PyMOL Python script that loads the backbone (N, CA, C, O; Angstrom):
from pymol import cmd

cmd.read_pdbstr("""\
ATOM      1  N   UNK A   1     -12.283 102.004 113.379  1.00  0.00           N
ATOM      2  CA  UNK A   1     -11.797 101.559 112.099  1.00  0.00           C
ATOM      3  C   UNK A   1     -10.471 102.231 111.796  1.00  0.00           C
ATOM      4  O   UNK A   1     -10.328 103.442 111.966  1.00  0.00           O
ATOM      5  N   UNK A   2      -9.513 101.457 111.353  1.00  0.00           N
ATOM      6  CA  UNK A   2      -8.180 101.997 111.013  1.00  0.00           C
ATOM      7  C   UNK A   2      -8.140 102.307 109.513  1.00  0.00           C
ATOM      8  O   UNK A   2      -8.824 101.694 108.694  1.00  0.00           O
ATOM      9  N   UNK A   3      -7.291 103.303 109.207  1.00  0.00           N
ATOM     10  CA  UNK A   3      -7.062 103.654 107.805  1.00  0.00           C
ATOM     11  C   UNK A   3      -5.578 103.657 107.541  1.00  0.00           C
ATOM     12  O   UNK A   3      -4.795 104.130 108.365  1.00  0.00           O
ATOM     13  N   UNK A   4      -5.190 103.139 106.411  1.00  0.00           N
ATOM     14  CA  UNK A   4      -3.791 103.118 105.991  1.00  0.00           C
ATOM     15  C   UNK A   4      -3.549 104.335 105.089  1.00  0.00           C
ATOM     16  O   UNK A   4      -4.156 104.462 104.026  1.00  0.00           O
ATOM     17  N   UNK A   5      -2.666 105.211 105.524  1.00  0.00           N
ATOM     18  CA  UNK A   5      -2.343 106.419 104.766  1.00  0.00           C
ATOM     19  C   UNK A   5      -0.875 106.365 104.355  1.00  0.00           C
ATOM     20  O   UNK A   5      -0.021 105.977 105.152  1.00  0.00           O
ATOM     21  N   UNK A   6      -0.580 106.750 103.127  1.00  0.00           N
ATOM     22  CA  UNK A   6       0.812 106.857 102.685  1.00  0.00           C
ATOM     23  C   UNK A   6       1.291 108.232 103.048  1.00  0.00           C
ATOM     24  O   UNK A   6       0.601 109.211 102.763  1.00  0.00           O
ATOM     25  N   UNK A   7       2.452 108.350 103.668  1.00  0.00           N
ATOM     26  CA  UNK A   7       3.010 109.621 104.068  1.00  0.00           C
ATOM     27  C   UNK A   7       4.171 109.919 103.147  1.00  0.00           C
ATOM     28  O   UNK A   7       5.325 109.656 103.485  1.00  0.00           O
ATOM     29  N   UNK A   8       3.871 110.460 101.999  1.00  0.00           N
ATOM     30  CA  UNK A   8       4.872 110.701 100.934  1.00  0.00           C
ATOM     31  C   UNK A   8       4.351 111.692  99.931  1.00  0.00           C
ATOM     32  O   UNK A   8       3.172 112.046  99.949  1.00  0.00           O
ATOM     33  N   UNK A   9       5.225 112.145  99.053  1.00  0.00           N
ATOM     34  CA  UNK A   9       4.818 112.945  97.887  1.00  0.00           C
ATOM     35  C   UNK A   9       5.438 112.350  96.632  1.00  0.00           C
ATOM     36  O   UNK A   9       5.361 112.938  95.553  1.00  0.00           O
ATOM     37  N   UNK A  10       6.055 111.178  96.777  1.00  0.00           N
ATOM     38  CA  UNK A  10       6.704 110.523  95.664  1.00  0.00           C
ATOM     39  C   UNK A  10       5.671 109.800  94.826  1.00  0.00           C
ATOM     40  O   UNK A  10       4.999 108.893  95.317  1.00  0.00           O
ATOM     41  N   UNK A  11       5.533 110.195  93.547  1.00  0.00           N
ATOM     42  CA  UNK A  11       4.493 109.651  92.702  1.00  0.00           C
ATOM     43  C   UNK A  11       4.658 108.150  92.480  1.00  0.00           C
ATOM     44  O   UNK A  11       3.666 107.423  92.437  1.00  0.00           O
ATOM     45  N   UNK A  12       5.888 107.679  92.339  1.00  0.00           N
ATOM     46  CA  UNK A  12       6.100 106.233  92.135  1.00  0.00           C
ATOM     47  C   UNK A  12       5.700 105.445  93.374  1.00  0.00           C
ATOM     48  O   UNK A  12       5.094 104.379  93.265  1.00  0.00           O
ATOM     49  N   UNK A  13       6.037 105.966  94.557  1.00  0.00           N
ATOM     50  CA  UNK A  13       5.652 105.303  95.807  1.00  0.00           C
ATOM     51  C   UNK A  13       4.117 105.268  95.960  1.00  0.00           C
ATOM     52  O   UNK A  13       3.543 104.264  96.384  1.00  0.00           O
ATOM     53  N   UNK A  14       3.490 106.362  95.613  1.00  0.00           N
ATOM     54  CA  UNK A  14       2.015 106.420  95.715  1.00  0.00           C
ATOM     55  C   UNK A  14       1.380 105.438  94.735  1.00  0.00           C
ATOM     56  O   UNK A  14       0.453 104.712  95.095  1.00  0.00           O
ATOM     57  N   UNK A  15       1.871 105.414  93.505  1.00  0.00           N
ATOM     58  CA  UNK A  15       1.325 104.504  92.497  1.00  0.00           C
ATOM     59  C   UNK A  15       1.455 103.037  92.970  1.00  0.00           C
ATOM     60  O   UNK A  15       0.506 102.258  92.878  1.00  0.00           O
ATOM     61  N   UNK A  16       2.630 102.690  93.468  1.00  0.00           N
ATOM     62  CA  UNK A  16       2.864 101.308  93.948  1.00  0.00           C
ATOM     63  C   UNK A  16       2.004 101.018  95.170  1.00  0.00           C
ATOM     64  O   UNK A  16       1.430  99.934  95.272  1.00  0.00           O
ATOM     65  N   UNK A  17       1.904 101.960  96.094  1.00  0.00           N
ATOM     66  CA  UNK A  17       1.135 101.749  97.300  1.00  0.00           C
ATOM     67  C   UNK A  17      -0.353 101.564  97.042  1.00  0.00           C
ATOM     68  O   UNK A  17      -0.993 100.691  97.628  1.00  0.00           O
ATOM     69  N   UNK A  18      -0.888 102.384  96.168  1.00  0.00           N
ATOM     70  CA  UNK A  18      -2.299 102.272  95.798  1.00  0.00           C
ATOM     71  C   UNK A  18      -2.579 100.955  95.106  1.00  0.00           C
ATOM     72  O   UNK A  18      -3.639 100.356  95.285  1.00  0.00           O
ATOM     73  N   UNK A  19      -1.610 100.507  94.307  1.00  0.00           N
ATOM     74  CA  UNK A  19      -1.782  99.260  93.553  1.00  0.00           C
ATOM     75  C   UNK A  19      -1.732  98.031  94.452  1.00  0.00           C
ATOM     76  O   UNK A  19      -2.410  97.042  94.175  1.00  0.00           O
ATOM     77  N   UNK A  20      -0.945  98.073  95.520  1.00  0.00           N
ATOM     78  CA  UNK A  20      -0.681  96.851  96.289  1.00  0.00           C
ATOM     79  C   UNK A  20      -1.257  96.839  97.725  1.00  0.00           C
ATOM     80  O   UNK A  20      -1.303  95.789  98.366  1.00  0.00           O
ATOM     81  N   UNK A  21      -1.685  97.990  98.212  1.00  0.00           N
ATOM     82  CA  UNK A  21      -2.166  98.085  99.585  1.00  0.00           C
ATOM     83  C   UNK A  21      -3.573  98.651  99.661  1.00  0.00           C
ATOM     84  O   UNK A  21      -4.006  99.336  98.734  1.00  0.00           O
ATOM     85  N   UNK A  22      -4.293  98.383 100.734  1.00  0.00           N
ATOM     86  CA  UNK A  22      -5.640  98.954 100.905  1.00  0.00           C
ATOM     87  C   UNK A  22      -5.522 100.387 101.464  1.00  0.00           C
ATOM     88  O   UNK A  22      -5.913 100.661 102.599  1.00  0.00           O
ATOM     89  N   UNK A  23      -4.975 101.287 100.636  1.00  0.00           N
ATOM     90  CA  UNK A  23      -4.679 102.655 101.038  1.00  0.00           C
ATOM     91  C   UNK A  23      -5.949 103.504 101.062  1.00  0.00           C
ATOM     92  O   UNK A  23      -6.749 103.482 100.126  1.00  0.00           O
ATOM     93  N   UNK A  24      -6.112 104.247 102.148  1.00  0.00           N
ATOM     94  CA  UNK A  24      -7.256 105.166 102.280  1.00  0.00           C
ATOM     95  C   UNK A  24      -6.936 106.548 101.745  1.00  0.00           C
ATOM     96  O   UNK A  24      -7.841 107.312 101.412  1.00  0.00           O
ATOM     97  N   UNK A  25      -5.645 106.875 101.661  1.00  0.00           N
ATOM     98  CA  UNK A  25      -5.273 108.197 101.170  1.00  0.00           C
ATOM     99  C   UNK A  25      -3.790 108.480 101.340  1.00  0.00           C
ATOM    100  O   UNK A  25      -2.994 107.601 101.669  1.00  0.00           O
ATOM    101  N   UNK A  26      -3.452 109.733 101.103  1.00  0.00           N
ATOM    102  CA  UNK A  26      -2.069 110.181 101.149  1.00  0.00           C
ATOM    103  C   UNK A  26      -1.992 111.412 102.064  1.00  0.00           C
ATOM    104  O   UNK A  26      -2.855 112.289 102.009  1.00  0.00           O
ATOM    105  N   UNK A  27      -0.961 111.464 102.895  1.00  0.00           N
ATOM    106  CA  UNK A  27      -0.659 112.646 103.684  1.00  0.00           C
ATOM    107  C   UNK A  27       0.724 113.155 103.242  1.00  0.00           C
ATOM    108  O   UNK A  27       1.592 112.366 102.868  1.00  0.00           O
ATOM    109  N   UNK A  28       0.912 114.446 103.289  1.00  0.00           N
ATOM    110  CA  UNK A  28       2.203 115.026 102.997  1.00  0.00           C
ATOM    111  C   UNK A  28       2.346 116.378 103.683  1.00  0.00           C
ATOM    112  O   UNK A  28       1.381 116.913 104.228  1.00  0.00           O
ATOM    113  N   UNK A  29       3.530 116.913 103.651  1.00  0.00           N
ATOM    114  CA  UNK A  29       3.811 118.196 104.271  1.00  0.00           C
ATOM    115  C   UNK A  29       4.912 118.881 103.492  1.00  0.00           C
ATOM    116  O   UNK A  29       5.503 118.274 102.599  1.00  0.00           O
ATOM    117  N   UNK A  30       5.205 120.139 103.811  1.00  0.00           N
ATOM    118  CA  UNK A  30       6.238 120.877 103.061  1.00  0.00           C
ATOM    119  C   UNK A  30       7.618 120.190 103.057  1.00  0.00           C
ATOM    120  O   UNK A  30       8.315 120.233 102.042  1.00  0.00           O
ATOM    121  N   UNK A  31       8.010 119.582 104.134  1.00  0.00           N
ATOM    122  CA  UNK A  31       9.325 118.896 104.183  1.00  0.00           C
ATOM    123  C   UNK A  31       9.352 117.723 103.220  1.00  0.00           C
ATOM    124  O   UNK A  31      10.334 117.538 102.501  1.00  0.00           O
ATOM    125  N   UNK A  32       8.301 116.934 103.194  1.00  0.00           N
ATOM    126  CA  UNK A  32       8.220 115.793 102.296  1.00  0.00           C
ATOM    127  C   UNK A  32       8.157 116.288 100.843  1.00  0.00           C
ATOM    128  O   UNK A  32       8.808 115.705  99.976  1.00  0.00           O
ATOM    129  N   UNK A  33       7.419 117.304 100.570  1.00  0.00           N
ATOM    130  CA  UNK A  33       7.335 117.857  99.213  1.00  0.00           C
ATOM    131  C   UNK A  33       8.702 118.365  98.758  1.00  0.00           C
ATOM    132  O   UNK A  33       9.060 118.178  97.595  1.00  0.00           O
ATOM    133  N   UNK A  34       9.460 118.989  99.619  1.00  0.00           N
ATOM    134  CA  UNK A  34      10.789 119.496  99.276  1.00  0.00           C
ATOM    135  C   UNK A  34      11.723 118.386  98.813  1.00  0.00           C
ATOM    136  O   UNK A  34      12.591 118.608  97.969  1.00  0.00           O
ATOM    137  N   UNK A  35      11.545 117.209  99.359  1.00  0.00           N
ATOM    138  CA  UNK A  35      12.371 116.043  98.975  1.00  0.00           C
ATOM    139  C   UNK A  35      12.195 115.643  97.501  1.00  0.00           C
ATOM    140  O   UNK A  35      13.047 114.962  96.929  1.00  0.00           O
ATOM    141  N   UNK A  36      11.081 116.075  96.896  1.00  0.00           N
ATOM    142  CA  UNK A  36      10.794 115.734  95.502  1.00  0.00           C
ATOM    143  C   UNK A  36      11.570 116.648  94.530  1.00  0.00           C
ATOM    144  O   UNK A  36      11.465 116.486  93.314  1.00  0.00           O
ATOM    145  N   UNK A  37      12.329 117.581  95.055  1.00  0.00           N
ATOM    146  CA  UNK A  37      13.158 118.432  94.202  1.00  0.00           C
ATOM    147  C   UNK A  37      12.428 119.690  93.749  1.00  0.00           C
ATOM    148  O   UNK A  37      11.487 120.157  94.391  1.00  0.00           O
ATOM    149  N   UNK A  38      12.886 120.214  92.638  1.00  0.00           N
ATOM    150  CA  UNK A  38      12.344 121.457  92.093  1.00  0.00           C
ATOM    151  C   UNK A  38      11.077 121.159  91.341  1.00  0.00           C
ATOM    152  O   UNK A  38      11.110 120.915  90.135  1.00  0.00           O
ATOM    153  N   UNK A  39       9.929 121.175  92.054  1.00  0.00           N
ATOM    154  CA  UNK A  39       8.640 120.834  91.464  1.00  0.00           C
ATOM    155  C   UNK A  39       7.695 122.004  91.612  1.00  0.00           C
ATOM    156  O   UNK A  39       7.878 122.861  92.477  1.00  0.00           O
ATOM    157  N   UNK A  40       6.685 122.034  90.766  1.00  0.00           N
ATOM    158  CA  UNK A  40       5.567 122.955  90.963  1.00  0.00           C
ATOM    159  C   UNK A  40       4.639 122.273  91.970  1.00  0.00           C
ATOM    160  O   UNK A  40       3.979 121.286  91.646  1.00  0.00           O
ATOM    161  N   UNK A  41       4.596 122.797  93.168  1.00  0.00           N
ATOM    162  CA  UNK A  41       3.888 122.121  94.269  1.00  0.00           C
ATOM    163  C   UNK A  41       2.426 121.868  93.933  1.00  0.00           C
ATOM    164  O   UNK A  41       1.922 120.769  94.165  1.00  0.00           O
ATOM    165  N   UNK A  42       1.744 122.858  93.394  1.00  0.00           N
ATOM    166  CA  UNK A  42       0.318 122.738  93.113  1.00  0.00           C
ATOM    167  C   UNK A  42       0.045 121.681  92.026  1.00  0.00           C
ATOM    168  O   UNK A  42      -0.906 120.907  92.134  1.00  0.00           O
ATOM    169  N   UNK A  43       0.880 121.658  90.987  1.00  0.00           N
ATOM    170  CA  UNK A  43       0.754 120.645  89.951  1.00  0.00           C
ATOM    171  C   UNK A  43       1.006 119.268  90.519  1.00  0.00           C
ATOM    172  O   UNK A  43       0.309 118.308  90.192  1.00  0.00           O
ATOM    173  N   UNK A  44       2.010 119.181  91.371  1.00  0.00           N
ATOM    174  CA  UNK A  44       2.381 117.901  91.991  1.00  0.00           C
ATOM    175  C   UNK A  44       1.238 117.380  92.873  1.00  0.00           C
ATOM    176  O   UNK A  44       0.898 116.198  92.841  1.00  0.00           O
ATOM    177  N   UNK A  45       0.665 118.280  93.649  1.00  0.00           N
ATOM    178  CA  UNK A  45      -0.452 117.889  94.525  1.00  0.00           C
ATOM    179  C   UNK A  45      -1.661 117.472  93.676  1.00  0.00           C
ATOM    180  O   UNK A  45      -2.371 116.531  94.031  1.00  0.00           O
ATOM    181  N   UNK A  46      -1.897 118.168  92.559  1.00  0.00           N
ATOM    182  CA  UNK A  46      -2.972 117.789  91.665  1.00  0.00           C
ATOM    183  C   UNK A  46      -2.748 116.399  91.122  1.00  0.00           C
ATOM    184  O   UNK A  46      -3.692 115.615  91.021  1.00  0.00           O
ATOM    185  N   UNK A  47      -1.514 116.077  90.770  1.00  0.00           N
ATOM    186  CA  UNK A  47      -1.213 114.727  90.254  1.00  0.00           C
ATOM    187  C   UNK A  47      -1.465 113.680  91.345  1.00  0.00           C
ATOM    188  O   UNK A  47      -1.986 112.602  91.059  1.00  0.00           O
ATOM    189  N   UNK A  48      -1.100 113.990  92.580  1.00  0.00           N
ATOM    190  CA  UNK A  48      -1.345 113.047  93.684  1.00  0.00           C
ATOM    191  C   UNK A  48      -2.859 112.850  93.860  1.00  0.00           C
ATOM    192  O   UNK A  48      -3.324 111.718  93.996  1.00  0.00           O
ATOM    193  N   UNK A  49      -3.613 113.931  93.857  1.00  0.00           N
ATOM    194  CA  UNK A  49      -5.063 113.843  94.037  1.00  0.00           C
ATOM    195  C   UNK A  49      -5.677 113.029  92.907  1.00  0.00           C
ATOM    196  O   UNK A  49      -6.581 112.228  93.147  1.00  0.00           O
ATOM    197  N   UNK A  50      -5.207 113.219  91.694  1.00  0.00           N
ATOM    198  CA  UNK A  50      -5.706 112.437  90.566  1.00  0.00           C
ATOM    199  C   UNK A  50      -5.438 110.957  90.779  1.00  0.00           C
ATOM    200  O   UNK A  50      -6.297 110.120  90.502  1.00  0.00           O
ATOM    201  N   UNK A  51      -4.235 110.628  91.276  1.00  0.00           N
ATOM    202  CA  UNK A  51      -3.930 109.225  91.553  1.00  0.00           C
ATOM    203  C   UNK A  51      -4.817 108.665  92.670  1.00  0.00           C
ATOM    204  O   UNK A  51      -5.198 107.495  92.628  1.00  0.00           O
ATOM    205  N   UNK A  52      -5.139 109.476  93.649  1.00  0.00           N
ATOM    206  CA  UNK A  52      -5.983 109.050  94.746  1.00  0.00           C
ATOM    207  C   UNK A  52      -7.438 108.818  94.276  1.00  0.00           C
ATOM    208  O   UNK A  52      -8.126 107.937  94.792  1.00  0.00           O
ATOM    209  N   UNK A  53      -7.883 109.597  93.320  1.00  0.00           N
ATOM    210  CA  UNK A  53      -9.253 109.470  92.839  1.00  0.00           C
ATOM    211  C   UNK A  53     -10.246 109.919  93.921  1.00  0.00           C
ATOM    212  O   UNK A  53      -9.873 110.469  94.957  1.00  0.00           O
ATOM    213  N   UNK A  54     -11.489 109.667  93.639  1.00  0.00           N
ATOM    214  CA  UNK A  54     -12.560 110.086  94.536  1.00  0.00           C
ATOM    215  C   UNK A  54     -12.657 109.205  95.800  1.00  0.00           C
ATOM    216  O   UNK A  54     -13.194 109.632  96.822  1.00  0.00           O
ATOM    217  N   UNK A  55     -12.148 108.016  95.715  1.00  0.00           N
ATOM    218  CA  UNK A  55     -12.285 107.051  96.834  1.00  0.00           C
ATOM    219  C   UNK A  55     -11.249 107.254  97.934  1.00  0.00           C
ATOM    220  O   UNK A  55     -11.409 106.729  99.036  1.00  0.00           O
ATOM    221  N   UNK A  56     -10.178 108.016  97.648  1.00  0.00           N
ATOM    222  CA  UNK A  56      -9.112 108.204  98.640  1.00  0.00           C
ATOM    223  C   UNK A  56      -8.949 109.701  98.932  1.00  0.00           C
ATOM    224  O   UNK A  56      -9.299 110.547  98.109  1.00  0.00           O
ATOM    225  N   UNK A  57      -8.416 110.009 100.107  1.00  0.00           N
ATOM    226  CA  UNK A  57      -8.244 111.403 100.496  1.00  0.00           C
ATOM    227  C   UNK A  57      -6.809 111.836 100.374  1.00  0.00           C
ATOM    228  O   UNK A  57      -5.896 111.010 100.358  1.00  0.00           O
ATOM    229  N   UNK A  58      -6.613 113.131 100.286  1.00  0.00           N
ATOM    230  CA  UNK A  58      -5.287 113.735 100.267  1.00  0.00           C
ATOM    231  C   UNK A  58      -5.266 114.796 101.376  1.00  0.00           C
ATOM    232  O   UNK A  58      -6.104 115.697 101.408  1.00  0.00           O
ATOM    233  N   UNK A  59      -4.301 114.668 102.274  1.00  0.00           N
ATOM    234  CA  UNK A  59      -4.158 115.598 103.367  1.00  0.00           C
ATOM    235  C   UNK A  59      -2.794 116.293 103.247  1.00  0.00           C
ATOM    236  O   UNK A  59      -1.754 115.640 103.161  1.00  0.00           O
ATOM    237  N   UNK A  60      -2.824 117.633 103.244  1.00  0.00           N
ATOM    238  CA  UNK A  60      -1.581 118.418 103.091  1.00  0.00           C
ATOM    239  C   UNK A  60      -1.457 119.388 104.242  1.00  0.00           C
ATOM    240  O   UNK A  60      -2.349 120.206 104.465  1.00  0.00           O
ATOM    241  N   UNK A  61      -0.386 119.310 104.962  1.00  0.00           N
ATOM    242  CA  UNK A  61      -0.106 120.212 106.080  1.00  0.00           C
ATOM    243  C   UNK A  61       0.279 121.589 105.584  1.00  0.00           C
ATOM    244  O   UNK A  61       1.084 121.719 104.662  1.00  0.00           O
ATOM    245  N   UNK A  62      -0.275 122.589 106.174  1.00  0.00           N
ATOM    246  CA  UNK A  62       0.100 123.987 105.839  1.00  0.00           C
ATOM    247  C   UNK A  62       1.229 124.435 106.792  1.00  0.00           C
ATOM    248  O   UNK A  62       1.496 123.787 107.804  1.00  0.00           O
ATOM    249  N   UNK A  63       1.870 125.541 106.447  1.00  0.00           N
ATOM    250  CA  UNK A  63       2.932 126.047 107.315  1.00  0.00           C
ATOM    251  C   UNK A  63       2.577 127.361 107.984  1.00  0.00           C
ATOM    252  O   UNK A  63       3.220 127.752 108.958  1.00  0.00           O
ATOM    253  N   UNK A  64       1.562 128.049 107.475  1.00  0.00           N
ATOM    254  CA  UNK A  64       1.150 129.331 108.087  1.00  0.00           C
ATOM    255  C   UNK A  64       0.579 129.087 109.499  1.00  0.00           C
ATOM    256  O   UNK A  64       0.065 128.014 109.816  1.00  0.00           O
ATOM    257  N   UNK A  65       0.693 130.110 110.301  1.00  0.00           N
ATOM    258  CA  UNK A  65       0.152 130.028 111.673  1.00  0.00           C
ATOM    259  C   UNK A  65      -1.029 130.956 111.897  1.00  0.00           C
ATOM    260  O   UNK A  65      -1.659 130.915 112.954  1.00  0.00           O
ATOM    261  N   UNK A  66      -1.335 131.791 110.912  1.00  0.00           N
ATOM    262  CA  UNK A  66      -2.454 132.708 111.057  1.00  0.00           C
ATOM    263  C   UNK A  66      -3.600 132.273 110.116  1.00  0.00           C
ATOM    264  O   UNK A  66      -3.359 131.621 109.100  1.00  0.00           O
ATOM    265  N   UNK A  67      -4.786 132.624 110.451  1.00  0.00           N
ATOM    266  CA  UNK A  67      -5.980 132.205 109.697  1.00  0.00           C
ATOM    267  C   UNK A  67      -5.882 132.598 108.250  1.00  0.00           C
ATOM    268  O   UNK A  67      -6.137 131.765 107.380  1.00  0.00           O
ATOM    269  N   UNK A  68      -5.525 133.822 107.951  1.00  0.00           N
ATOM    270  CA  UNK A  68      -5.456 134.287 106.577  1.00  0.00           C
ATOM    271  C   UNK A  68      -4.433 133.482 105.778  1.00  0.00           C
ATOM    272  O   UNK A  68      -4.702 133.112 104.636  1.00  0.00           O
ATOM    273  N   UNK A  69      -3.278 133.209 106.353  1.00  0.00           N
ATOM    274  CA  UNK A  69      -2.248 132.435 105.666  1.00  0.00           C
ATOM    275  C   UNK A  69      -2.691 131.001 105.404  1.00  0.00           C
ATOM    276  O   UNK A  69      -2.465 130.457 104.323  1.00  0.00           O
ATOM    277  N   UNK A  70      -3.332 130.387 106.418  1.00  0.00           N
ATOM    278  CA  UNK A  70      -3.798 129.027 106.259  1.00  0.00           C
ATOM    279  C   UNK A  70      -4.835 128.923 105.158  1.00  0.00           C
ATOM    280  O   UNK A  70      -4.807 127.987 104.359  1.00  0.00           O
ATOM    281  N   UNK A  71      -5.738 129.868 105.113  1.00  0.00           N
ATOM    282  CA  UNK A  71      -6.788 129.859 104.067  1.00  0.00           C
ATOM    283  C   UNK A  71      -6.151 130.071 102.687  1.00  0.00           C
ATOM    284  O   UNK A  71      -6.548 129.432 101.712  1.00  0.00           O
ATOM    285  N   UNK A  72      -5.181 130.955 102.613  1.00  0.00           N
ATOM    286  CA  UNK A  72      -4.475 131.189 101.332  1.00  0.00           C
ATOM    287  C   UNK A  72      -3.758 129.919 100.868  1.00  0.00           C
ATOM    288  O   UNK A  72      -3.825 129.570  99.690  1.00  0.00           O
ATOM    289  N   UNK A  73      -3.090 129.241 101.762  1.00  0.00           N
ATOM    290  CA  UNK A  73      -2.405 127.988 101.401  1.00  0.00           C
ATOM    291  C   UNK A  73      -3.376 126.908 100.970  1.00  0.00           C
ATOM    292  O   UNK A  73      -3.109 126.160 100.030  1.00  0.00           O
ATOM    293  N   UNK A  74      -4.503 126.828 101.660  1.00  0.00           N
ATOM    294  CA  UNK A  74      -5.486 125.811 101.323  1.00  0.00           C
ATOM    295  C   UNK A  74      -6.047 126.069  99.939  1.00  0.00           C
ATOM    296  O   UNK A  74      -6.899 125.315  99.467  1.00  0.00           O
TER     297      UNK A  74
END
""", "prot")
cmd.dss("prot")
cmd.show_as("cartoon", "prot")
cmd.util.cbc("prot")
cmd.orient("prot")
């Protein structure tokens, strides 16, 4: 089974994608988040998760390479 994931952190793009496409969730990473400008990352990710709701997933790539750092970022 295939899933359609939006690879963005842009709230307008996510809103439009969820409204018009059979989206399974959103993926993003630090580079994509940086493109959104001077944002509070955690608040922004919370807004994305709220838009996704319980039926869709949110996947966020971490940048740490050690276990402790990855857990802290998560």
